[in-house]
C-alpha positions in Angstrom: 107.5 67.5 82.3 105.8 68.5 85.5 103.3 65.6 85.3 106.1 63.1 85.1 107.8 64.2 88.4 106.6 61.6 90.8 108.1 63.0 94.0 107.2 66.0 96.0 106.9 69.3 94.4 105.6 72.8 94.6 104.8 75.6 92.0 105.6 78.9 93.6 104.4 82.2 92.5 105.8 85.5 93.9 103.8 88.6 93.4 105.6 91.1 90.9 107.8 88.4 89.6 108.5 86.6 86.6 110.8 83.9 85.4 113.7 86.3 84.4 113.2 88.5 87.9 116.2 86.1 89.2 118.4 86.5 86.6 121.8 88.5 86.8 120.6 90.6 83.5 118.0 92.5 85.4 120.6 93.6 88.4 123.0 94.6 85.9 120.4 96.4 83.6 119.0 98.0 86.6 122.5 99.2 87.8 123.6 100.8 84.5 120.3 102.3 84.2 119.0 100.4 81.0 116.0 98.4 82.5 113.5 100.9 81.4 115.1 100.4 77.9 115.5 96.7 77.7 112.2 96.1 79.5 109.7 99.1 79.1 106.6 97.8 80.6 108.3 95.2 83.5 107.0 92.6 81.4 109.9 90.2 81.3 111.7 90.9 84.5 108.8 91.9 86.8 109.0 94.9 89.6 109.8 92.7 92.6 112.6 94.4 94.8 116.0 93.1 93.7 117.0 92.5 97.4 113.8 90.4 98.1 114.2 88.3 95.2 117.7 87.4 96.2 116.9 86.7 99.7 113.8 84.4 98.6 116.0 82.7 95.7 118.7 81.8 98.7 116.1 80.8 101.0 114.5 78.3 98.6 117.7 77.1 97.5 118.9 76.5 100.8 115.9 74.5 101.8 116.0 72.4 98.3 119.6 71.2 98.9 
């Protein structure tokens, strides 16, 4: 799909993050102490700080819209 997008686009990669870093599940699993059980190697959810991830997500969404 990426090659068919004709307007401006950017692919952004953030250190210590994955696609699932920005899901609510990660915050919930972390809060209840299950993140090490659900993602033992930090492969699915990454290790980016939750507050940093939220700040970045809000900033990029604000700029997009």
